[in-house]
C-alpha positions as CSV (number, residue, x, y, z in Angstrom):
1,M,-11.6,-21.6,3.9
2,G,-15.1,-21.4,2.7
3,S,-16.6,-19.4,-0.1
4,I,-17.2,-16.4,2.2
5,G,-13.6,-16.5,3.4
6,R,-12.3,-16.7,-0.2
7,Y,-14.6,-13.8,-1.2
8,I,-13.2,-11.6,1.7
9,F,-9.6,-12.7,0.9
10,R,-9.9,-11.8,-2.9
11,T,-11.6,-8.5,-2.2
12,T,-9.1,-7.5,0.5
13,F,-6.0,-8.6,-1.4
14,G,-7.2,-6.9,-4.6
15,A,-7.9,-3.7,-2.8
16,F,-4.5,-3.9,-1.1
17,L,-2.7,-4.3,-4.4
18,V,-4.6,-1.3,-6.0
19,V,-3.8,1.0,-3.0
20,L,-0.2,-0.2,-2.8
21,V,0.5,0.3,-6.5
22,S,-1.2,3.7,-6.5
23,I,0.6,5.1,-3.5
24,T,4.0,3.6,-4.4
25,A,3.7,5.0,-8.0
26,L,3.0,8.5,-6.5
27,M,5.9,8.3,-4.1
28,W,8.2,7.0,-6.8
29,V,7.4,9.9,-9.1
30,T,8.1,12.4,-6.4
31,Q,11.5,10.7,-5.6
32,A,12.3,10.3,-9.3
33,L,11.9,14.0,-10.0
34,R,14.8,14.6,-7.7
35,D,17.1,12.7,-10.1
36,V,15.8,14.1,-13.4
37,D,19.2,15.6,-13.9
38,L,20.3,12.1,-15.1
39,M,18.6,12.9,-18.3
40,T,18.9,16.7,-18.5
41,N,22.5,17.3,-17.3
42,Q,24.1,13.9,-17.8
43,G,22.5,12.8,-21.1
44,Q,21.1,9.4,-19.9
45,T,18.2,7.7,-21.7
46,I,14.7,7.4,-20.2
47,L,15.3,3.6,-19.7
48,V,18.4,4.3,-17.6
49,F,16.5,7.0,-15.7
50,I,13.6,4.6,-14.9
51,G,16.0,1.8,-14.1
52,I,18.0,3.8,-11.6
53,T,15.0,5.5,-9.9
54,G,13.0,2.3,-9.9
55,L,15.6,0.7,-7.5
56,I,14.1,2.6,-4.6
57,I,10.7,0.9,-5.1
58,P,11.4,-2.0,-2.7
59,L,12.2,0.4,0.1
60,L,9.0,2.4,-0.6
61,V,6.9,-0.8,-0.6
62,M,8.3,-1.8,2.7
63,I,7.2,1.5,4.2
64,I,3.9,1.9,2.4
65,A,2.6,-1.7,2.5
66,P,1.2,-1.6,6.1
67,V,-0.7,1.7,5.3
68,A,-2.0,0.2,2.1
69,L,-3.2,-2.9,4.1
70,M,-5.0,-0.7,6.6
71,I,-6.8,1.2,3.9
72,A,-7.8,-2.0,2.1
73,I,-9.2,-3.7,5.3
74,A,-11.1,-0.5,6.2
75,Y,-12.6,-0.4,2.7
76,V,-13.6,-4.0,2.7
77,L,-15.1,-3.9,6.2
78,N,-17.0,-0.7,5.3
79,K,-18.3,-2.4,2.2
80,L,-19.4,-5.5,4.1
81,S,-21.2,-3.2,6.6
82,N,-22.9,-1.1,4.1
83,D,-24.2,-4.2,2.3
84,S,-25.4,-5.6,5.7
85,E,-23.2,-8.6,5.1
86,L,-21.5,-8.3,8.5
87,I,-24.9,-8.3,10.2
88,V,-26.1,-11.4,8.2
89,M,-22.9,-13.3,9.0
90,N,-23.2,-12.5,12.7
91,A,-26.8,-13.5,12.7
92,A,-25.9,-16.8,11.0
93,G,-23.7,-17.6,14.0
94,M,-20.3,-16.8,12.5
95,R,-17.9,-15.8,15.3
96,P,-15.6,-12.7,14.9
97,W,-12.5,-14.9,14.6
98,F,-14.0,-16.8,11.6
99,I,-14.6,-13.5,9.7
100,F,-11.1,-12.3,10.8
101,R,-9.2,-15.3,9.3
102,P,-9.2,-14.1,5.6
103,F,-7.9,-10.7,6.7
104,L,-5.2,-12.4,8.8
105,L,-4.1,-14.4,5.8
106,V,-3.7,-11.3,3.8
107,A,-1.7,-9.7,6.6
108,L,0.6,-12.8,6.8
109,I,1.3,-12.6,3.1
110,V,2.1,-8.9,3.4
111,S,4.3,-9.5,6.4
112,A,6.2,-12.3,4.6
113,G,6.8,-9.9,1.6
114,I,8.0,-7.1,3.9
115,A,10.4,-9.6,5.7
116,F,11.9,-10.6,2.3
117,I,12.3,-7.0,1.2
118,G,13.9,-6.0,4.5
119,V,16.3,-9.0,4.7
120,Y,17.4,-9.1,1.1
121,L,15.6,-7.2,-1.7
122,S,15.8,-3.7,-0.4
123,P,19.5,-3.8,0.5
124,E,20.3,-5.5,-2.9
125,S,18.3,-2.8,-4.8
126,L,20.0,0.0,-2.8
127,R,23.4,-1.5,-3.6
128,D,22.6,-1.7,-7.3
129,L,21.4,1.9,-7.1
130,R,24.7,3.0,-5.5
131,R,26.8,1.0,-8.1
132,W,24.9,2.3,-11.0
133,A,24.8,6.0,-9.8
134,T,28.5,5.8,-9.0
135,E,29.3,4.5,-12.4
136,I,27.4,7.2,-14.1
137,H,28.7,10.0,-11.9
138,T,32.3,8.9,-12.2
139,D,32.3,8.2,-16.0
140,L,33.0,11.8,-16.5
141,M,33.9,12.3,-20.1
142,S,31.3,9.8,-21.4
143,N,28.3,10.8,-19.4
144,I,28.6,14.1,-17.5
145,V,30.5,16.3,-20.0
146,Q,28.1,17.4,-22.7
147,P,28.9,19.2,-26.0
148,G,28.7,23.0,-25.8
149,R,28.7,23.3,-22.0
150,F,31.4,24.2,-19.5
151,I,31.3,21.6,-16.8
152,A,33.0,22.3,-13.4
153,L,34.3,19.2,-11.6
154,E,36.4,18.5,-8.5
155,A,34.7,21.4,-6.5
156,G,35.2,23.7,-9.5
157,K,39.0,23.2,-9.8
158,L,38.7,21.3,-13.1
159,T,36.6,22.8,-16.0
160,V,35.9,20.7,-19.1
161,H,34.4,21.7,-22.4
162,I,33.9,19.8,-25.7
163,R,32.6,21.2,-29.0
164,E,31.2,17.9,-30.3
165,R,30.9,14.2,-29.6
166,Q,30.5,11.8,-32.5
167,P,28.3,8.7,-32.3
168,N,31.3,6.5,-31.7
169,G,32.4,8.6,-28.7
170,H,35.1,10.5,-30.4
171,M,35.3,14.1,-29.1
172,L,36.2,17.2,-31.0
173,G,37.3,20.6,-29.8
174,I,38.4,19.8,-26.2
175,F,39.2,22.5,-23.6
176,M,40.4,21.6,-20.1
177,D,41.4,24.0,-17.3
178,D,43.1,22.2,-14.4
179,Q,43.6,24.1,-11.1
180,R,43.8,21.2,-8.7
181,E,47.4,21.7,-8.0
182,P,47.8,24.9,-5.8
183,K,51.2,25.8,-7.3
184,E,50.3,25.3,-11.0
185,R,47.5,26.0,-13.4
186,V,47.4,23.8,-16.5
187,T,45.2,24.4,-19.6
188,F,44.8,21.9,-22.4
189,L,43.5,22.6,-25.9
190,A,43.1,19.7,-28.4
191,E,41.4,19.1,-31.7
192,D,40.5,15.4,-30.9
193,G,40.2,13.1,-28.0
194,D,39.2,9.6,-27.0
195,I,38.6,7.7,-23.7
196,L,41.1,4.8,-23.1
197,K,40.5,2.3,-20.3
198,N,43.1,-0.4,-19.4
199,D,44.6,-2.1,-16.4
200,R,46.5,1.0,-15.4
201,G,43.4,3.2,-15.2
202,T,41.3,5.5,-17.3
203,F,42.9,8.1,-19.7
204,L,41.7,10.9,-22.0
205,V,44.0,10.7,-25.0
206,L,44.3,14.1,-26.6
207,E,45.6,14.6,-30.1
208,N,46.8,17.7,-32.0
209,G,46.9,20.3,-29.3
210,S,48.8,22.3,-26.8
211,V,49.3,22.4,-23.0
212,Q,49.8,25.7,-21.2
213,R,51.4,25.6,-17.7
214,H,51.4,28.6,-15.5
215,E,53.3,28.3,-12.2
216,V,52.5,30.5,-9.3
217,G,55.0,33.5,-9.1
218,Q,55.9,33.2,-12.8
219,R,54.7,36.0,-15.2
220,D,54.7,34.0,-18.4
221,P,53.2,30.5,-18.9
222,T,55.0,27.6,-20.7
223,I,53.3,26.4,-23.8
224,V,54.1,23.0,-25.3
225,L,52.6,21.6,-28.5
226,F,51.9,17.9,-28.7
227,D,50.6,15.3,-31.2
228,R,49.3,12.9,-28.5
229,Y,48.9,13.5,-24.7
230,G,47.4,11.2,-22.1
231,F,45.4,12.9,-19.3
232,D,44.9,10.6,-16.3
233,L,41.2,10.4,-15.3
234,S,41.8,7.6,-12.8
235,R,41.9,10.1,-9.9
236,L,38.4,11.2,-10.9
237,T,37.0,7.7,-11.4
238,A,38.6,6.0,-8.5
239,G,35.4,6.2,-6.5
240,S,33.8,3.5,-8.6
241,Q,36.5,1.0,-7.6
242,D,35.8,0.9,-3.9
243,I,32.2,1.4,-2.8
244,K,31.4,1.5,0.9
245,F,27.8,0.5,1.6
246,T,25.9,2.3,4.3
247,V,23.9,0.6,7.1
248,R,20.7,0.6,5.2
249,E,22.5,-1.0,2.2
250,R,23.7,-4.0,4.3
251,F,21.9,-7.3,4.3
252,L,20.4,-8.4,7.6
253,W,23.0,-11.1,8.2
254,E,25.8,-8.5,7.7
255,L,24.2,-6.4,10.3
256,L,23.9,-9.3,12.8
257,D,27.5,-10.5,12.1
258,P,29.6,-7.7,10.6
259,P,33.0,-8.8,9.2
260,P,36.0,-8.3,11.5
261,G,37.6,-4.9,11.2
262,D,34.5,-3.3,9.5
263,P,35.3,0.4,9.7
264,L,31.7,1.4,9.5
265,F,30.7,-0.9,12.4
266,A,33.6,0.5,14.4
267,E,32.4,4.1,13.8
268,Q,28.6,3.5,14.1
269,P,27.7,0.4,16.1
270,E,24.6,2.1,17.4
271,Q,23.3,2.6,13.8
272,F,23.8,-1.2,13.2
273,R,21.8,-1.9,16.4
274,A,18.9,0.4,15.5
275,E,18.7,-0.9,11.9
276,I,18.6,-4.5,13.1
277,H,15.6,-3.8,15.3
278,D,13.9,-1.7,12.7
279,R,14.0,-4.6,10.2
280,L,12.9,-7.1,12.8
281,T,9.8,-5.1,13.7
282,A,8.9,-4.2,10.1
283,P,7.0,-7.5,9.4
284,L,5.0,-7.1,12.7
285,Y,3.3,-3.9,11.6
286,P,0.9,-5.5,9.0
287,L,-0.2,-8.0,11.7
288,T,-0.8,-5.3,14.2
289,F,-2.6,-3.1,11.7
290,V,-5.1,-5.8,10.7
291,V,-5.9,-6.7,14.3
292,V,-6.4,-3.0,15.3
293,V,-8.5,-2.1,12.3
294,F,-10.7,-5.2,12.6
295,A,-11.1,-4.6,16.3
296,Y,-12.5,-1.1,15.5
297,L,-14.5,-1.9,12.4
298,G,-15.2,-5.6,12.4
299,A,-18.1,-5.7,14.8
300,P,-21.6,-5.7,13.1
301,R,-23.6,-2.4,13.4
302,T,-26.9,-1.1,12.2
303,T,-27.0,1.3,9.3
304,R,-27.8,4.1,11.8
305,Q,-24.6,3.6,13.7
306,S,-21.8,5.7,12.2
307,R,-18.4,4.0,11.5
308,A,-16.6,7.3,10.8
309,M,-15.5,7.9,14.4
310,S,-14.3,4.3,14.8
311,L,-12.3,4.6,11.6
312,L,-10.7,7.8,13.0
313,G,-10.0,6.0,16.2
314,A,-8.2,3.2,14.4
315,I,-6.2,5.6,12.4
316,G,-5.2,7.5,15.6
317,A,-4.2,4.2,17.4
318,L,-2.1,3.0,14.5
319,S,-0.5,6.4,14.1
320,L,0.6,6.1,17.7
321,V,2.0,2.6,17.2
322,R,3.9,3.6,14.0
323,G,5.1,6.8,15.6
324,A,6.4,4.9,18.6
325,G,8.4,2.7,16.1
326,F,10.0,5.7,14.5
327,I,10.8,7.4,17.8
328,G,12.2,4.2,19.2
329,T,14.5,3.6,16.2
330,I,15.8,7.2,16.3
331,L,16.3,7.3,20.0
332,G,17.8,3.8,19.9
333,T,20.9,5.2,18.3
334,R,21.6,7.0,21.6
335,S,20.0,4.7,24.1
336,P,19.5,1.0,23.6
337,V,16.6,1.0,26.1
338,A,14.6,3.1,23.6
339,L,14.6,0.2,21.2
340,L,12.1,-1.5,23.5
341,L,9.5,1.1,22.7
342,P,8.4,-0.3,19.2
343,Y,8.1,-3.8,20.7
344,L,6.1,-2.5,23.6
345,A,3.7,-0.5,21.4
346,L,3.2,-3.5,19.1
347,A,2.5,-5.8,22.0
348,I,0.0,-3.5,23.6
349,A,-1.8,-2.9,20.3
350,L,-1.9,-6.6,19.5
351,G,-3.1,-7.6,22.9
352,L,-5.9,-5.0,23.2
353,G,-7.0,-5.6,19.6
354,A,-7.2,-9.4,20.1
355,W,-9.1,-8.9,23.3
356,G,-11.6,-6.5,21.6
357,I,-12.1,-9.0,18.7
358,S,-12.7,-11.9,21.0
359,R,-15.3,-10.0,23.0
360,G,-17.0,-8.6,19.9
361,L,-16.8,-5.0,21.3
362,I,-17.9,-2.0,19.4
363,I,-15.0,0.4,20.0
364,E,-15.9,4.0,19.6
365,P,-14.3,7.2,21.0
366,P,-15.7,8.8,24.2
367,A,-19.0,10.6,23.8
368,F,-17.5,14.0,24.4
369,I,-15.1,13.5,21.4
370,S,-18.0,12.4,19.2
371,D,-20.1,15.3,20.2
372,A,-17.3,17.8,19.6
373,V,-16.6,16.4,16.1
374,S,-20.3,16.4,15.3
375,A,-20.7,20.0,16.4
376,L,-17.7,21.0,14.4
377,V,-19.0,19.3,11.3
378,E,-22.4,20.8,11.7
379,R,-20.9,24.3,12.1
380,F,-18.9,24.0,8.9
381,T,-21.9,22.6,7.1
382,R,-24.0,25.5,8.3
383,R,-21.4,28.0,7.2
384,D,-21.1,26.5,3.8
385,S,-24.9,26.6,3.4
386,E,-25.0,30.3,4.4
387,A,-22.1,31.1,2.0
388,A,-23.9,29.3,-0.9
389,E,-27.2,31.2,-0.2
390,A,-25.3,34.5,0.0
391,A,-23.7,33.8,-3.3
392,R,-27.1,33.3,-4.9
């Protein structure tokens, strides 16, 4: 690769990283705000909050990377055109495929990254996210129950309140109202309490308190005073012992060869099939995007020839390709034939794009579309001018 190719590669890859980081950060913030209760309701630190919500970034990158690549290539090609560099390179005898090679190299790097994310990194991150979130949500007394608040658990059948939690985790002023048993209501009051974990489970050890049991049909409750009482929390925290991963949280090799007797595969074999094809086609989108965008914008033009309509055409074509991928994956859960739609759309786009590049065609929308858009823009421009004059 010569100096021109290295220049195009550096500019394209740098623009791609800037766009990818910017869009991913924006999407991450919108997703992270949905889990802000980790800090507000469950008392987690900002580092835990960032760590948990940051585990969705690989999945976001896999979705956003092709779009970021499209924006970066369109930016670089528009820059080369505005500086008349495309015209100079074409006049010097450089063929379109020579100019296209640096863009293709960037696309290959992006495709390799997406393949790695889809095969391993994204499932591993989602697994860690589920483990971490499950641990936090099931460690009830340590994380969810906050001093001075009445917390309803188990669909509202267990209410817990503590007056104070000391830095070492020791709890003071404990109230628990247990209505999980339909024939009995049990209320605990204790001055002190600690969490005890051992091989037999997780227990809340209450000290210096009383337990009030009120059976259904009985008028008066039974009150018993105690010095120490162990309340079993294992039933509430058992969910952390056996985590069942969803289809999106499975590695690719687990989807291709699920273990014998896998209950999820027995229930949802169609979801496994659709997820496999979705991950196999994901690395093909960057390659398709770079071919289509270059076919629309890579041909040299004079400064009087507008590139806006060609850019809109490229965006429309790629939207159709990506939409076909989404539709094929969704319908593929019902009909295996629909899974051919993403491959068909990718093949058509790649074939037509490569043909356009090799012929050096200037691809533009039909004249009637260009005229309609120009008339619409002119109408809005005239209306804005009249409104500005009226305001004066």
